[in-house]
N, C-alpha and C positions, 0 to 999 in steps of 0.2 A: 288280682290284688289292687285295692284302691290306692290312688296316689295321694300323698300328703299335699293339700292345696298349696302349702308354702314352698314345696319343692320347685315348682315351675318358676318361682320368683327368686330363687337362690342366686341367679346370675345377675340380678339387678345391682347389688352392692359392688360387684366386680365391674360392671359397666360404669358405675359412678366413679370408682377408683381409676378406671381407664380414662374417663373424661377429665378427672383431676390432673393426671399426668400430661394429657394433651394440652390442657389449658395452661398449666404451669410451664410445660415444655415450650410453648409458643411465646411465652413472655419475653425471653431475651431477644428473640428475633424481631418481634413487634416493637419491643422497647428501643432497639437500635434505630428503627425507622423514625420513631417519635423523637428520640434524642438528637437526631440530626437537625431538628427544628426548635425544640425548647430545651432549657437547662435541666440537668438531672434533678436538682432540688425542686423545680417546678413540677416535674413529673411525679415525684414523691408526694408533693402536696396534693395534687389532683387524685392520685391513687389512694392515699390514706383517707382524704376527706370524703370522696365518693363511696369508698368501701365502708367507712364508718356510718354514713347515711343509709346505705343498703342494709347493713347488719342491724342498725337501729330499727328501721321499719320492719324488717323480718321478725326480730325479737318481739317488738310491740304487737305484731299480729298473732304471736303465740302466747303472749302473757306480759307480765311486767318486767322491768329492768332492775328490780330491787335485788341486791345481793344478800346472801345468807347472814354474813357478819359485817359489822361496820368496818372492821379492819381490812376486809377484802377489797374495799375501794382503794385504800392505800397500797395494798399488795399488788393489785392489778395495775395501778398507776406506775409503780416501780417496774413491774414486769413488762409494761408497754415500752419502756425505754429500751430494753434489750430485745424484746420480741418484735417490735414494730419500728420505733423511731431510728435507733442506730442500725438495726437490720436493714430497713428500707433505704436509708440514706447511703449506706455503704454498698448495698447491692446495686442500686440504680446508678450510683456514682461510679462504681467499679465497671458496670456494664458499659457506661459511656466511654470508658478508656480501653477496654480489652475486647476480645472477640466474644461473640454470642456463644460459640462452642466452648470456649474456656469457662465462661460463666456457668453454663449448663453442667459442666463436669465438676467444677469446684463446689457448686451448691449441694452436690450429693454427699459431701463430707459432713453435713450437719449431724447425722447419727454418731459419727466418730467423736465430735466435740461434746455432744450431749452425754454420751457414756463416760467420757473422761471427766467432765465437770461433775457428773453424778457420782463418780467414784470419789472425787475430791471432797464433796459435801456429805458423803456417806449414804447416798440413796441407791447406789449401784455397786455391784461387786465385779472386780476385774479378774477374769480367769486368764491363764497363760495364753489360751487361744485368742482371746479378745485383745490382749496386749499385743500379740503378734499381728492381729488385724489392724490395730491402730498404727503400729510401726509401718506396716506395708502400705497403708493409705498415705501416711506421712511421706514416705519415699516417693510415692506417685505425685503428690503435690509438689515436692521439691524438684522432681524431674520435670514437671510441667513448667514451673517458674524458672528453673535452670539458674541458680544463683551465680554460677560461674560467668554467665553472660548478662545477668540482671543488673539493672541500674535504676535508681529511683527517678532518674531523668527520663526513663522509658515509660511511656504511657501504659503500654500493655502490662509491664511488670507491676506498676503501681495499681492498675486496675485489678490484676490477679490477686495482689495482696489485700486489697479492699474486700474482694469477694471472700477470701479466706477469713478475714477478721469478721465479716458479716456472718459467716457460718458459725464462728466462735460465739458471737453475740446471741444468735438464735439458739445455739446449743445451751448457753446459760439459761435462756428462757425455758427451753424444753425440760432441762434437768431440775428446775426449781418451781415449776408451775403446776405439777400434777394435782396436788391437794386442793388448791383453790379452784382449778378448772373442774375437778370432779365434784366438788361441793356445790358449785353454782351452775354447772352445765357448760358444754363447749360453746354453744352459740351465744349465750348470754355473756360469757366471759370474753369471747372474741369481740363482741360488740363493744364492751367497755374498753378493751385493749386499744381498739382503733379510735374510739372516742377520745381517750386520754392522749393518744399519739397525735390526733388531729389538732389538738391545742398547740402543739409545737410545729408540726409539719405543714399545716395549711398556711399559717401566716408567713413563714419563711419561703414557702413555695410561691405565694403571691408576690412577695417582695422580689424574688428572683426573676419574675416575669416583667419587672419594670423596664428592663432593657430590651424586651422583645416587642416587635410590632405585631400586636394581636390581630389586626386586620389582615395581615399578610398570611396568617396561618390557614391552610386549606381545610375544608370541611372533613376531608379524609383523615387528617391528623386528629381532629377533635373526636371523630368516631373511633379511632384507634386508642385514644386516651380512655374513652368509655369502655372499650373492649378490655384494656388492661385492668381497669378498676373493677369492673363487674365480672367479666368472663374469666379473666386470668387471676383474679384475687378473691372477690367475695364468693363467687360460686364454688371454686375449689375448696375454700375453707368450710363451707356448708356441706358440700358433698362428702368431704373427707370425714367430718364429724358424724354425719349420718351413717357412712359405711363403717366407721370405727365402732359404732354401737351394735353392729350386726356381724362383724367379722373379728377374728383374732388380730391383735396388734401386729403379730409377726407377718400375717398375710398382707396387712396394709403396708407394712414396711417394705415388703418385696417389690411393690409397685413403684418405689422410688427409682428403681433401675431404668424404668421406661422414660423418665423425664429427660435425662441427658441424651438418650438415643433419639428421642423426638427432636430435642434441641439441635443435635448434630445434623439430622436430616434436613430440618428447616433452614438452618444456617447455611448448609451447603447448597440447597436448592434456591433459596431466595436471596441470600446475601453473598453467594459465591465464595464463602469461606472455605479454606482448604485445611486439612489436618495431615500432619506428617507422622513419621514413625515415633518421634518423641511424644507426640500427643497420644497415640495409640497405646504406647507402653505405659504412659501415665494413667490412662483410662483403665487399663487392665489391672494395674496395681491398686488403684482407688476402688474399683468395683470389687475386687477380691477382698480388700480390707474391710469395706462396708459389709460385705456378705458375712465375713467371719464375726464381725461385731454384732450383727442383727439376727443371725440364724437361730439362736437359742433364746430369743427375748422372752418367749412365753412358755418355755418348757416347764417351769415350776410354778406358773401362775394358776 
């Protein structure tokens, strides 16, 4: 029996998704190293600006940047506020205050927020099982932050809360962006999202560098900034969009579980971070909650 020529290449989208999670999973750890030298707002400026440039060049190599409808420019400009600007400022700012392992775990709550916001705006339906999953993940987040001992004067607590709000912001973007992204294509849409966000993030990023002695920054840090912008941001977005066109969304969603695991391992190995029973219990609840929310995403599609 002859083999379908495409069968041998079925593993390629899975390898792309594995690369996405490795790249994204390495971001909190690499980011902690860079944030020890430059301000969080500066890192956001570099990350968004370089990513916008890479996506612009990539899209231009494929075709034009013209959107299908004139109103799509305004729509993507608004979406960029939630999907990139607020998202990046809170994520990187939170990372500068809390542990890389906490950041990796809390970032996985994005599907929870996306489904909840989707239900509020009427684009998703909440089953009893999904509501239970949302509640379970919420308990995990509360357990990790531990309100009984939390204080806004605590950098770690504030950082954790910033990551949670970052996930909410990105969840709003995910829940409200499907039509415009589908109409214009993922890559072109992402290019415009980062271009619009760079208008805000790049100037304030450069301004935040005014108190930094640029000459004292080692070459290694500049290379890590490029890694964050290209390898841990632009490439994952492109790989994820490419894989999503070839696999079911539910398959793509499952790979998100690898991201915090990779983050935990790297944080433990490179940053010497430790995780206790409280963290492990929170991780179990959050993982279980996200699983219940995402397990039937494409059953009726």
